[in-house]
Backbone as a printed PyTorch tensor [residue, N CA C, xyz], in Angstrom:
tensor([[[46.9690, 73.9890, 37.1270],
         [45.9020, 72.9550, 36.5610],
         [46.4760, 71.7030, 36.5660]],

        [[45.6050, 70.7560, 37.0000],
         [46.0150, 69.3530, 37.1020],
         [46.0050, 68.7600, 35.6840]],

        [[46.8810, 67.8290, 35.4890],
         [47.1030, 67.1850, 34.1270],
         [46.0980, 65.9910, 34.1610]],

        [[45.7090, 65.8250, 32.7450],
         [44.7640, 64.6920, 32.6070],
         [45.2900, 63.4080, 33.1250]],

        [[44.3950, 62.5290, 33.4030],
         [44.8240, 61.3200, 33.9780],
         [45.5600, 60.4110, 33.0810]],

        [[45.4860, 60.4050, 31.8250],
         [46.2990, 59.7390, 30.7730],
         [47.5740, 60.2960, 30.3010]],

        [[47.8750, 61.6210, 30.7420],
         [49.0590, 62.3480, 30.4200],
         [50.1990, 61.6020, 31.2170]],

        [[51.0230, 61.1050, 30.3680],
         [52.3020, 60.2790, 30.8510],
         [52.9650, 61.3180, 31.8810]],

        [[53.0910, 62.5600, 31.8420],
         [53.7170, 63.3000, 32.7700],
         [53.0590, 63.5880, 34.1450]],

        [[51.7730, 63.0520, 34.2000],
         [50.8680, 63.0920, 35.3690],
         [51.0630, 62.0530, 36.2300]],

        [[51.7410, 60.9680, 35.8450],
         [51.8890, 59.7730, 36.6410],
         [53.0250, 59.8430, 37.4920]],

        [[52.8540, 59.2180, 38.6540],
         [54.0690, 58.9040, 39.5790],
         [54.9860, 58.0770, 38.9020]],

        [[56.1050, 58.1230, 39.0030],
         [57.1740, 57.2380, 38.5220],
         [57.6910, 56.1580, 39.4760]],

        [[56.9240, 55.2310, 39.7600],
         [57.4160, 54.2400, 40.7860],
         [58.6750, 53.4000, 40.4790]],

        [[59.5410, 53.4600, 41.4440],
         [60.8130, 52.9080, 41.3320],
         [60.6190, 51.4360, 41.3420]],

        [[61.6830, 50.6490, 40.9030],
         [61.8950, 49.2220, 40.8690],
         [62.7040, 48.5350, 41.8950]],

        [[63.9880, 49.1650, 41.9800],
         [64.9810, 48.7950, 42.6880],
         [64.8450, 49.2640, 44.2690]],

        [[65.2550, 48.4270, 45.0530],
         [64.9720, 48.6330, 46.5750],
         [65.6900, 50.0450, 46.9180]],

        [[66.8130, 50.2660, 46.6440],
         [67.2890, 51.6000, 47.1080],
         [66.4240, 52.6120, 46.4860]],

        [[66.0190, 52.7490, 45.3070],
         [65.1290, 53.7720, 44.8120],
         [63.7210, 53.7370, 45.4120]],

        [[63.2500, 52.6390, 45.8280],
         [61.9830, 52.6000, 46.4850],
         [62.1360, 53.1930, 47.8560]],

        [[63.3160, 52.8140, 48.6420],
         [63.6000, 53.5280, 49.7470],
         [63.5240, 55.1050, 49.7640]],

        [[64.1650, 55.6180, 48.7570],
         [64.2630, 57.0610, 48.5890],
         [62.7990, 57.6210, 48.2120]],

        [[62.2120, 56.9280, 47.3680],
         [60.7970, 57.3200, 47.0770],
         [59.9030, 57.3740, 48.2820]],

        [[59.9690, 56.4960, 49.3040],
         [59.2390, 56.4550, 50.5240],
         [59.6660, 57.7030, 51.3520]],

        [[61.0360, 57.8160, 51.3660],
         [61.4010, 58.9950, 52.2830],
         [61.0250, 60.2490, 51.6790]],

        [[60.8410, 60.3070, 50.4150],
         [60.2940, 61.6600, 49.7560],
         [58.9060, 61.7410, 50.1620]],

        [[58.2290, 60.6050, 50.2220],
         [56.6310, 60.7300, 50.4700],
         [56.4550, 60.9470, 51.9320]],

        [[57.1740, 60.5270, 52.7320],
         [57.1430, 60.6040, 54.1680],
         [57.5590, 62.1540, 54.5230]],

        [[58.4790, 62.5910, 53.9630],
         [59.1140, 64.0170, 54.1090],
         [57.9450, 65.0480, 53.7850]],

        [[57.4330, 64.7540, 52.5780],
         [56.2360, 65.5460, 52.1830],
         [55.1610, 65.5100, 52.9260]],

        [[54.7700, 64.4980, 53.7360],
         [53.6860, 64.4730, 54.5080],
         [54.0410, 65.1640, 55.9610]],

        [[55.2620, 65.0870, 56.3620],
         [55.6510, 65.7910, 57.3970],
         [55.6560, 67.3900, 57.1340]],

        [[56.3110, 67.7500, 56.0830],
         [56.3860, 69.1750, 55.5110],
         [54.8910, 69.7440, 55.5540]],

        [[54.0700, 69.0590, 54.9490],
         [52.6520, 69.4830, 54.6820],
         [51.9860, 69.6040, 56.1830]],

        [[52.3150, 68.5450, 57.0290],
         [51.5560, 68.7360, 58.3140],
         [52.1620, 69.9260, 59.1240]],

        [[53.3560, 70.2380, 58.8760],
         [54.0580, 71.2940, 59.6980],
         [53.6580, 72.5760, 59.2570]],

        [[53.8750, 72.7050, 57.8640],
         [53.6600, 74.1650, 57.2220],
         [52.3670, 74.3570, 56.4240]],

        [[51.6400, 73.4430, 56.2760],
         [50.3910, 73.4330, 55.4140],
         [50.6100, 73.6740, 53.9360]],

        [[49.6850, 73.7160, 53.0780],
         [49.9640, 73.7220, 51.6530],
         [50.5460, 74.9680, 51.3740]],

        [[50.3370, 76.0040, 51.9450],
         [51.1230, 77.3560, 51.5140],
         [52.6160, 77.3420, 51.6620]],

        [[52.9940, 76.4100, 52.6730],
         [54.5980, 76.2160, 52.6990],
         [55.1230, 74.9440, 52.2540]],

        [[54.1980, 74.4430, 51.2820],
         [54.7420, 73.1340, 50.8340],
         [55.5460, 73.5400, 49.3400]],

        [[56.5700, 73.0760, 49.1180],
         [57.3440, 73.2300, 47.7380],
         [58.3430, 72.0620, 47.6080]],

        [[58.4330, 71.7620, 46.3000],
         [59.6880, 70.7520, 46.0550],
         [61.0970, 71.3140, 46.6170]],

        [[61.4500, 72.7490, 46.2960],
         [62.7060, 73.1940, 46.8020],
         [62.7520, 73.0900, 48.4380]],

        [[61.6810, 73.4170, 49.0120],
         [61.6920, 73.1790, 50.4120],
         [61.8300, 71.8380, 50.9950]],

        [[61.1810, 70.8110, 50.3670],
         [61.2170, 69.5850, 50.6840],
         [62.7170, 68.9380, 50.3730]],

        [[63.1480, 69.3450, 49.2590],
         [64.4330, 69.0200, 48.8450],
         [65.5370, 69.3250, 49.8180]],

        [[65.5000, 70.4760, 50.3520],
         [66.4570, 71.1450, 51.3550],
         [66.1600, 70.3090, 52.5310]],

        [[64.9070, 70.1200, 52.9830],
         [64.8140, 69.4040, 54.2190],
         [65.4480, 68.0510, 54.1490]],

        [[65.2610, 67.3380, 53.0020],
         [65.7100, 65.8610, 52.9760],
         [67.0530, 65.7850, 52.7670]],

        [[67.8000, 66.7320, 52.2080],
         [69.1180, 66.8710, 51.8040],
         [69.2910, 66.1870, 50.3180]],

        [[68.3910, 66.3010, 49.6600],
         [68.2100, 65.8860, 48.2150],
         [68.3930, 66.9890, 47.2600]],

        [[68.8130, 66.7750, 46.0330],
         [68.8290, 67.6500, 44.8940],
         [67.3330, 67.5010, 44.5520]],

        [[66.9210, 68.6630, 43.9390],
         [65.4130, 68.7920, 43.4670],
         [65.1130, 67.7010, 42.3250]],

        [[66.1260, 67.4780, 41.5200],
         [65.8990, 66.5110, 40.3280],
         [65.6170, 65.1160, 40.9890]],

        [[66.2810, 64.7760, 41.9920],
         [66.0010, 63.5100, 42.7470],
         [64.4980, 63.3500, 43.0180]],

        [[63.9350, 64.4320, 43.3830],
         [62.2840, 64.3130, 43.6930],
         [61.6300, 64.4030, 42.4180]],

        [[61.9080, 65.3590, 41.4720],
         [61.2560, 65.4570, 40.2780],
         [61.2370, 63.9560, 39.4280]],

        [[62.3490, 63.4060, 39.6920],
         [62.4630, 61.9150, 38.9510],
         [61.1590, 61.1860, 39.2860]],

        [[60.7920, 61.1840, 40.4690],
         [59.5180, 60.2300, 40.7400],
         [58.3060, 61.1170, 40.6140]],

        [[58.3890, 62.3900, 40.9510],
         [57.0550, 63.2530, 40.9560],
         [57.3780, 64.4880, 40.0530]],

        [[57.0090, 64.2600, 38.9070],
         [57.2260, 65.3800, 38.0220],
         [56.7710, 66.8110, 38.3110]],

        [[55.7020, 66.7070, 39.3230],
         [55.0070, 68.0720, 39.6290],
         [54.6460, 67.9410, 41.0160]],

        [[54.6720, 68.9940, 41.6600],
         [54.0950, 68.9220, 43.3000],
         [52.8000, 68.3270, 43.3760]],

        [[51.9440, 68.7780, 42.4140],
         [50.5510, 68.1420, 42.4330],
         [50.6280, 66.5940, 42.4330]],

        [[51.4890, 65.9730, 41.6370],
         [51.5610, 64.6100, 41.5700],
         [51.9510, 63.9220, 43.0150]],

        [[53.0120, 64.6210, 43.7160],
         [53.2380, 64.2110, 44.9250],
         [52.0730, 64.5450, 45.9830]],

        [[51.2560, 65.5180, 45.8120],
         [50.3110, 65.6070, 46.7590],
         [49.1620, 64.6390, 46.3810]],

        [[48.9560, 64.3800, 45.1870],
         [48.0350, 63.3000, 44.7170],
         [48.4110, 61.8000, 45.3590]],

        [[49.6420, 61.5770, 45.3560],
         [50.1790, 60.3650, 46.0150],
         [49.7530, 60.4120, 47.6190]],

        [[50.0950, 61.3510, 48.1890],
         [49.7790, 61.4900, 49.6490],
         [48.2430, 61.3400, 49.6210]],

        [[47.4550, 62.0210, 48.9870],
         [45.9600, 61.8460, 49.1730],
         [45.4810, 60.3700, 48.9700]],

        [[46.2730, 59.8560, 47.7530],
         [45.8110, 58.3230, 47.4060],
         [46.0380, 57.5820, 48.6740]],

        [[47.2620, 57.6270, 49.2510],
         [47.6450, 56.7560, 50.4780],
         [46.4680, 57.1090, 51.5640]],

        [[46.1510, 58.1500, 51.7410],
         [45.1790, 58.5160, 52.8570],
         [43.8630, 57.9240, 52.4500]],

        [[43.3730, 57.9060, 51.2190],
         [42.1930, 57.4060, 51.0950],
         [42.0480, 55.8960, 51.0830]],

        [[43.2650, 55.3410, 50.7670],
         [43.4190, 53.8560, 50.7630],
         [43.2600, 53.4020, 52.3510]],

        [[44.0850, 54.2610, 52.9900],
         [43.8850, 53.8470, 54.6680],
         [42.5540, 54.0420, 55.1680]],

        [[41.8950, 55.1030, 54.6780],
         [40.4740, 55.4630, 55.0970],
         [39.4960, 54.2450, 54.6040]],

        [[39.7700, 53.9070, 53.3380],
         [38.8830, 52.7300, 52.7560],
         [38.9860, 51.3690, 53.7380]],

        [[40.3910, 51.2190, 54.0030],
         [40.6300, 50.0200, 54.7810],
         [39.9370, 50.1130, 56.2120]],

        [[39.9930, 51.2160, 56.7220],
         [39.2280, 51.4440, 58.0950],
         [37.8350, 51.3490, 58.0950]],

        [[37.1500, 51.8510, 56.9950],
         [35.6800, 51.6670, 56.6980],
         [35.3870, 50.2860, 56.3870]],

        [[36.3790, 49.5550, 55.8160],
         [36.0520, 48.1300, 55.4550],
         [35.9850, 47.3530, 56.6440]],

        [[36.6640, 47.7000, 57.9600],
         [36.4660, 46.9570, 59.1420],
         [35.0120, 47.0400, 59.6620]],

        [[34.2390, 47.9620, 59.1190],
         [33.0460, 48.2020, 59.5900],
         [31.8140, 47.5170, 58.6920]],

        [[32.3360, 46.9250, 57.6380],
         [31.4770, 46.4810, 56.5670],
         [30.2630, 45.5400, 56.9290]],

        [[30.7110, 44.4800, 57.7600],
         [29.5270, 43.6660, 58.2390],
         [28.6200, 44.3970, 59.1540]],

        [[29.0490, 45.3970, 59.9870],
         [28.1760, 46.0290, 60.8190],
         [27.3350, 47.0490, 59.9820]],

        [[27.9150, 47.7360, 59.0310],
         [27.0820, 48.6870, 58.1220],
         [25.9740, 47.9670, 57.2550]],

        [[26.1140, 46.7030, 56.9220],
         [25.1410, 45.9640, 56.2000],
         [23.9540, 45.7670, 57.0690]],

        [[24.2210, 45.6230, 58.4090],
         [23.0100, 45.3570, 59.1830],
         [22.2590, 46.5610, 59.7190]],

        [[22.7780, 47.8290, 59.3370],
         [22.2220, 48.9780, 59.9170],
         [21.1700, 49.5570, 58.9780]],

        [[20.1570, 50.2350, 59.4910],
         [19.4700, 51.1240, 58.3990],
         [20.4350, 52.2470, 57.8820]],

        [[19.8720, 52.5330, 56.6800],
         [20.8940, 53.5340, 55.9250],
         [21.3160, 54.7660, 56.6330]],

        [[20.3730, 55.2240, 57.3420],
         [20.7210, 56.6670, 58.0710],
         [21.7820, 56.4810, 58.9500]],

        [[21.7510, 55.1650, 59.8900],
         [22.8240, 54.7170, 60.8730],
         [23.9820, 54.5680, 60.1010]],

        [[23.9780, 53.7420, 58.7920],
         [25.1810, 53.5200, 58.0480],
         [25.8220, 54.8790, 57.7330]],

        [[25.1160, 55.8820, 57.2490],
         [25.6270, 57.1340, 56.8450],
         [26.2870, 57.7770, 57.9780]],

        [[25.7140, 57.8920, 59.1040],
         [26.0590, 58.5690, 60.3640],
         [27.3850, 57.9240, 60.6120]],

        [[27.4980, 56.6840, 60.6490],
         [28.7540, 55.8290, 61.1550],
         [30.0700, 56.0560, 60.0890]],

        [[29.5120, 56.1210, 58.9470],
         [30.5460, 56.4110, 57.9690],
         [31.2090, 57.8770, 58.1570]],

        [[30.3850, 58.6880, 58.3090],
         [30.7020, 60.2400, 58.5070],
         [31.6090, 60.2590, 59.7050]],

        [[30.9830, 59.6110, 60.8150],
         [31.8620, 59.6460, 62.0260],
         [33.4230, 59.0290, 61.9250]],

        [[33.2950, 57.9890, 61.2350],
         [34.7030, 57.1650, 61.0390],
         [35.6340, 58.1540, 60.0970]],

        [[34.9070, 58.6210, 59.0630],
         [35.5700, 59.4540, 58.2190],
         [36.2370, 60.7900, 58.7550]],

        [[35.3460, 61.2820, 59.6930],
         [35.6400, 62.6920, 60.3740],
         [36.8170, 62.3670, 61.2920]],

        [[36.6880, 61.2560, 62.0320],
         [37.7730, 61.0420, 63.0550],
         [39.0780, 60.5910, 62.3360]],

        [[38.9550, 59.9300, 61.2200],
         [40.1760, 59.5980, 60.4620],
         [40.8450, 60.9000, 60.0910]],

        [[40.1960, 61.7290, 59.4560],
         [40.8600, 63.0210, 58.9930],
         [41.1720, 63.8160, 60.1840]],

        [[40.6650, 63.7720, 61.2550],
         [41.1520, 64.7010, 62.4020],
         [42.4210, 64.1350, 63.0330]],

        [[42.6480, 62.6830, 62.8460],
         [44.0160, 62.0900, 63.2560],
         [44.9030, 61.8890, 62.2720]],

        [[44.6360, 62.2720, 61.0300],
         [45.5420, 62.3530, 59.8840],
         [45.3270, 63.7510, 59.2710]],

        [[46.0370, 64.6400, 59.7080],
         [45.9310, 65.9270, 59.1360],
         [46.4080, 66.0700, 57.6750]],

        [[47.1820, 65.3700, 57.1690],
         [47.7790, 65.4370, 55.7850],
         [46.6350, 65.1430, 54.8650]],

        [[45.8240, 64.2940, 55.2860],
         [44.6370, 63.7800, 54.3790],
         [43.5550, 64.9380, 54.3990]]])
């Protein structure tokens, strides 16, 4: 079960120092690669830790649960999709609503086909 949004344990613990930010990013990138290779059923913090050569606690330090790490991956994918759709904003305003909807679905489908983690 996912934690409530205001639950302090439900939040990603974003690092402040450069070295910690680098580790944070390597965890997110490693999680994306693991998810792409093995799917959701093969995703776990112990597997990710082994793959990265980290102890589990170093991952839990930033992501208290696997769900929080997966949520961070999805957040990033949605931000990228939003940016891609933003590139079409002017074009979308000039189209009839059915054409707009069709284009949004096409762009979103193509995005998800090329970003399997999302």
